N, C-alpha and C positions, 0 to 999 in steps of 0.2 A: 408669720408673714401673711398678709391678706392680699389675694390676687383678685382683680376684677377684670374680666375679659369681655370686651364689647365687640359684637359681631358687626359685619358690614351690611349694607343696604340689601333688603330682601332676604336676608339669611336668618337662620334659627340657631340657638345655642347648641343644638345637637348636630350641626353640620360642620363640614371642613375639619380643621384641626382643633377646634375649640373643646370638644368632648375629651379627646385623647389627652390634651394638655391639662385639662381640669382634673382628670383621673390621676395622672402622674403627680401633679402637685399635691392633691389630697393624700395620695399614698405616702408622700414625704412629710405629712403632718401640717400642711398649710391650709388655711381657710381659702376657699375658692368660690367666687360667684360668677356665673355666666348667665346673666338675666336675658329674657326675651325683652328687647328694647321696645318702648312705645314708638309708634310712628315708624315702623321699620322700613316701609316702602318710600316714605318721604321724611327722612330724619329731621328731628326738631331738637335743637340744643336746649332750649328752655324746659321743655317737657321732660327730656332725658335727665337733665340736671336735677330737677325736682324729684323725679322718680328715684334716681340713684341715691340722692342725699336723704330721702325719706326711709330708705331701706338699709343703707350701708354707711358706716362711719369711715370717712376718709381721713387718714392720719399718716404719721411718719412710718408706719408699717405697711402702707398700701403700695401695691404695684398695679398701675393701670395699663392694660394691654388693649390696644385697639387695632382692628383690621379694616382698612379702606375707610368708609365713612365713620366706622367706629374709632379710627385713629383721629379723624377730624373732631369727633365728639370729645375725645380725650383732651385735645388742645383747648376746646371751648370750656370744658369742665375746669381745667386748670386755671383758665382766665377768670372763671366765676367763683372759685374757692375764696373763702375769707383769707386775708393776708397772713393770719397766724397758722394756717394749715399748709404744711409742705409735705408732699408724699415722697416716698423713697425713690420710685422710679416710674417713668413713663416709657412704654415701648410702643412705637408707632410702626405698623406694618402696612406699606402701600398707602400712606396717608397723603392728604392734600388739604390746602387751606383756601381754595376757591373752586368754583364749579367748572373751570375751563379744562376739562378732561379730554380724552381722545374722542375722535369722531366715531370710532367703533362703539364706545360706551354710550355716546349720545344717540346712537341708533336705538338703544334700549331704554335709556334713562335720560329724559329731558333735563336740561340745566335747571328748569323751574322746580324740579323735585328736590333740589338742594337749597332752595331759598331760605329755609329755616335752620339749616345745619350750621351756619357760621354766625358769629356775633356781627353786629353792625360794623365794628372796627376791631381788628386784632390788637391786643396789647401784649406784644412779645416780651417786654420786660417783666410783666406780671406772670405770664406763662412760664418763663424761664425760672422765675423765683419760686414757683409753686411745686417744683420737682427737683430733688437732689441730683437726679441723673436722667438723661434721655438716651434712648437707643432708637435709631431711625433706620428701618430696614426697607429696601426697595429692590426691584428688579429692573435692570437697564432696558429690558424689552417687554415690560408690562404692557399688555394690550389696552388697558383702561386708564392708567395713571402715568403720566410722563415722569421720568426721573427728576426733572426740574422741580417738581413739587417737593419731593423729599430733600433734595439738595437745598432748596430755598428755606425749608423749615429748619434744617440743620444749621444753616448760616445764621438763623435768628436765635436758636436756643442752644446750640452746641451739643456736646455729648459724643456718641459714637454713630457714625454713618456707615452702614453695612450694605454693600451691593451683593445680591445673590443672583447669579446668572441662571437662566433657564427655569425661572420660578413662576413665570406668568404673572398672575395677580394673587399668588399665594393661596390658590384654591385648587381643588381637584380638577375642575373643568379647564383651567388654563395652565396649571403647573404639573398635573399628573397625580397619581396615587400617593406620592410621597407627602402630599399635603393633607392626608388623613392624619398624619402625625406631626409634620413640620419640625423635625429633629434639630435643624439648624438654629431654631429659636431658643432651644433649651439652654445653650451656653450663655445667653444674655439675661437669663432670669435672675 
């Protein structure tokens, strides 16, 4: 299996639970890629898609895992994939499909910073057809991304919708030390 983990805005592949998950998957014999994404402070779907597809072959053995804006990028990548490519699974952690996030987040990240993160128009039918399975994970009390984002994505693509209480934004600063490892995620891999 090939796992590609996409970090959130302003993060690095060595932060949060990304490194621990990568190590555990590699120890089980999987190929794992946790790249430093281009434009990490102002995510850009087109540049990220070109970057990923020039380095990694996405196919039926691929699992894409995205956290926060990384989850939004996963959705955009699925929309841009050629019709003949269907990945095994997409796991979206604290994802969103528009820039209307919490006021607390916008105190740090202006909406304009997300202007290149989304396609001009979402094609949910194409996104749904580009992955065999979706797992959508959210926290009902996420300080940055309202639950309505994950629930809305779930209504469009289906799969499994998982609510994890007291998780913050699934990072150490909002959810605590348990998000160095994020053990709850492992059962959905």
